[in-house]
N, C-alpha and C positions, 0 to 999 in steps of 0.2 A: 827171115825178115828182109824184105826187099825195099830198097829206098832209092831215091834219085841220087845218082853218083856224078852229077855234073858239077858239084861244088867241092871238089876234093883236091884242088891245086895247091901248090906250096904257098905258105904265108910268109910275106916279107913285112907287111904292115897290118896291124890288127887294132881294132877298137874293142875294149872290154868295158861293159857296164855292169856294175855290181849293185845288187839290190839287197840291202841288209835286212835282217829280221827285226823284231820288235826290240829296238836298242836305243836308249836315250843318249848314248855316248856320241861325241862329235866324230865326224868321218875320219879324222886323222888317225884314229885308233886302227883303222883297217890298213892305212898306209904303213904304219909302224909294224903291224903284224906281218904284212907282206914282206917288208924289208928284212925283218928278223928271220922269218921262216924260209924265205927264198935263199938267203945266205946259207942256212943250214942244209937245205935240200941240194943246193949246188955243190957243196962240199961232199955230200954223200954220193950224189949221182954223177959228179964229174963234168958239169957244164958251167958256163959262166953266165951270171945274171946280175945286172946292176940297175939301181933306181936313180932317177934324176927328177928335177922339177918338171912339172908338166908345162907345156907352152901356155902362155897367158890366155886363158879362155874362161868362160863362165863355168860355174860348178867346181867341185873339188876332185882332184885326181893326181896322178903321177905318171911318169914315163918310165918304161922298162926297156932296156937293151939286153938281149940274151943271145948267146951263141950256143946252139945245140946241134949236134950231129953235123958240125961243120958249116952250119948256116946261121946267119945273123938275122934276128927278127926285132923289129921295133913295135912296141905295144904301148898304146895309150889307155890308161885306166881312168874311169870316172865312177865315183860313188854317187848313186842316185839317192839323194838324202831325203828322208822323211822323219829324222830324229826329232825335229821340232814338233811334229804331230804327236809323236810318242811322249815327249816331255809334257805337252799340254794335257795328255790323257792321264798322266800320273800325278798331276799337280794337287789333287785333293788330299785331305788329311786322313786321320785314323778312322773317323766315323764314316767318311765316304767310302773308304776301302772296305769296311765291313758291310756297307750297303751293297757295294759291288759284289762282294762274296755271295750274299744272299741271292741277288738277281742272277748272277752267272750260274750258280749251282742250279737254280730253278730252271733256267733256259736249257741247260744240257740234260737235266733229268726229265723235265716235262716233255721235251721233244723226243725223248728216247735216244738221243745222240750218244750220251755217255755209255749206255749199255752196248750199243753197236760198236763204238770205238774200242771198248774193252775186248770185243771179239776179234779185233784186228791185232792189236799189240797191247800188252799190259803196261809196258814201260811208259809211254806217253800219258796213259790214263793215270798211272801212279804219280807222274810228274804234275798232272793237272789237279789231283787230289792233295798233293803235298802242301801247297799254300793254304788250302782250306783247313787241313788238319793242324798245321802249325799256327795259323792265325787264331783258330778257335782255342787251341791250347794256351796261347798267349792271353787271350781274353779271359779264360777261366782262371788262370794264375793271377792275372791282374785284379779281377773282381774278388777272388778269394782272399788275396792279400789285403785289398781295400776293406773288405768286410771285417777281417781280423783286426786291422788297425782301428777301424771305426768302433768296434766293440771295446777294445782296450781304451781308446781315447774317451769313450762315453762314460767310463768309470770315474774319470777325474774332471771331465768337462761337461757342459750341457749337451744333451743328446744331439741337437742339431749341429753343434760345432764338431762333436766327435765324428758323426757320420760325414760331415763336410770334409774333414781331414782324410777320412777313408776314401772318399770319392777322388780327392786330389791325388792321393797316392796311387790309386788305380790308373788315373790318367797319366801320371808321370811314368809308371811302369810301361804302359802301352807306347808312350812316346819314346821311351828308351829302347824298346824292342824295334821300333821303326828305325831308329838311328843305327841299330845293330844290323839292319837288314842287308847291308853290303856284304855280309858274310854268309847269310842264309837264304837270301833271294825270295823270301815268302811274299813280301809286298810286291816286288818286281813281277813275279810270276802271276800273282793275282791280277795285277793291272793288265798283263799280257792277255790272259784268258778273257778278262772283262772286255777289253777292246775288241777282241775277235768276236765275241758273242753279242755285243751290245745291240746290233741290228739283226740278230738271228741269221747271220751269214752274209747279209748285204754289206757292201762297203759304205762307210760314212761319207757324207758329201765332201768333206775336206780331203779325204783320201782319194776320192774319185778325181778331184781337181788335180791332185799331185800326180796321179797315174797318167792323166792327159799330158802333163808337162813331161813326164818320162817318155811317153810315146813320141812326142815331138822331137826330143833330143836323139832318141835311137833312130827314128825314121830319117832324120837328117844324115846321120852317120851311114845309113844303108845306101845312101846315094853319094857317098864321099869316096875318097881315094884310099881304100884299104882292101885287103884280101880276105878279111873275115870280120864280121861283127859278132861278138860273143857276149851273150847276156848271162850273168851268173846270179842266181837267186839262192839265198841261204835261209833256212828255217821259215819264218813267216814271210820272208821275201820271195819265196818260191811261188806262192799263189798270186802275189802281186805281179811278179814278172810274167807269169802265164797270162794274166789278163791284159797286160800291156802288149805282149807279143801277139795275142789274138787280135787286138784292135789294129795293130800295125798291119798284120797280114790280111785282114779283111779289106783294108784299103788298097791293097795291091801287092804284087810280088816284090820280094827283096831284090835289089840290084846287085848285091854282093852276097856271098855265102853267110848264112845266119845260123848261129848255134845257140842252144839254150842248155846250160849246165845247171841242174837243180840239185842242191846239196842239203841233206838233213831235213827233208820236207815234212811239214805238219799239215798238209793240205786237208786231210779228213777233219781236222778240228773246225774247219770252216765249211767244207763241202757237205758235211753230214747234217748241217743245220737247214731248217726249212726254207729260208729266204736267200739261200746261196745260189739262186737261179743263174745269176750273171757268171759266177765262177764255173758252175757245171757246164754252161754253154761254151765258155772259153776253153775248158778242157776238152770238150767234145769236138770243138773246131780244130784245136791244135793236134789232136792225136792222129789225124789223117793227112796233115799238111806236108807235102813233100818238098816244100821250099824251106824246110826247117830241119835241123838235126837236134834232137832232144835226148840228152842222157841224164838219167836220174840216179844219183849216187847217195846211198845211205849205208849204214852198218848196224848189224845187230847189237854191237857194243855201245851204240848211242841210244841211251834210254829216253832221250827227249824227242826222238824222231820216229816216224812210222816206218821202221826199217823194212826195206824190200817190199813195201806195199805199193803196188802200181797206183799212183794217185788218180789216174783216169778211171781205171777199171773198178777199184773199190768204191769210187764215188758214184758208180752207176752211170758214168758219162761216156763209156766206150761206144764207138761207132763200128759198124761191120767191117769197114776198111782200115781199122786202127793199125798204125805202125809205130807210134810213139807213145810213151817214152821207152827208151832202152833202159831197163832197170838193172843196175849192177850194184855189187857190194864193195865198199872200201876195205872190208875184211880186216878190221883193226888187229885181231889176234894173229894175223899172218903178216901184215905190213908194218907193224910196230914190233920192236924187239921185246923179248919177254920182260926185260927190266922196265922198259917204258910202259908197257901194258900194265904191269903190276903197280907201277907208281900212279897211273892215271885211271885205272878201271873204276874207282869209286868217286872220281871227280867228274860228275855227270855233266856239269856245265862246260868244263874244259873239253870233254870228249865231243860235245855238240859242235865245237869249233875246230875239231881235228881235221875236217875236210879242207880247211884253209891253211893247213900247217904241213910241216915236213914229215916224211915217213922214213923209217930206217931201212925198210925193204919195199920200196914202192913197186906196185905192179903196173897195170896199164892205167890205173888212176894215179896221176901225179898232177896236182893242181897247178904247178908251175910250168910243166911241159904243156899242159892244156892251154893255159892263159898266155904263155910267152914263147912257146915252141913253134916250129916250122910247119906243123900240120893243123888243118882245120879240125874241129871237133868231129865232124862226120868222117874225115879220113882216118883219124886216130882210132875210131871205134868201128870202122867198116868191117863187117863180118863177125863182130863180137856177139856171142850168144848172150841172151839175158840170164840173169841168175836163176838157177833151177829152184831156188827157195823162195822166189817171189810170190806174193799173194795177189791174186787177181779177182777173187770172188767179190761181186758187188754186195756191199753190206749196208749202204746208206738207205735209210727209210725214205729219203726224198730224192727224186731223180728229175724233177721239173727243171726246165732250162728257160732262160730269158728268150722272149720272142725276137 
């Protein structure tokens, strides 16, 4: 794989823009996660890394000072926030969630996307079916209990009153399940998939406006005083970051080295839908652009991601001169100790965030060396072969791209 090697100088100053996945939590969550995990990784790997307040600027972020391999690097992080859009999309009640369930299931089944996704990786499809199964089980239990209470109440009360009590009980049970969702994530995941599918793969208008804001912020940094601009996308944030970067690079070459680190991607959940023309066009454009370094990191141990699936190739968006992304594995079973792997292997949501965390035995993937170390993303992975286990077969039924 041959790439432009003009962007591999040492890094003294870096700007990092982090695009979260579908997450209603405030952005400070990511600062505290970085603080905690960076401290752990520094102790394991023997380097120094400290967080401080970010200079007073618009947006939310933090500053990092790191000393690695005898070199000091200053990094400024900024979280590109869309959690307000996420919160607005999950504001409905129990009934609206069940309506979303029906519509989302219909979209993925009627378009054939669900069956093609299952041919890629079973894990993410199981994750997609999980909220449907759990929510339906909750509904059956609530209705069955309500009917039982209604029958019993009707023995001593007028039938209307008895059945009314049963209906109230059913409603209370469903509300109770919803309040308990912070432990089982059924409602959260249902809202996530419903948001992704609501326009059959096209971005909602509010999200397009936010992506334009992200584009302006990153484009300004690309003409600033730094040695690398690194965009990090996680989960659903990967395809959003890809579209933002495609828009930026279409408007002109980057003035400083530009890296794209995609982590735990779920791109096929969008790109396999019929109206994802915009995303497929963006992937097609990025995969040949030599003014960019794009490294895609997943792990088979992450059941929520399309592990080692080349997001461009499987989406049918590859160009003949394709050179990106470099698809590699975080190899959890090798980079985590046996004890930590055993402790986390069934904590699927936690494993989906492991890319942002410390590893006991880090390989060439070390989130903190990449985001705060003295090498550009391109320099760090220069000559790195892609994973032999990667999946590149185009399986999307739809390959149309925006004009």
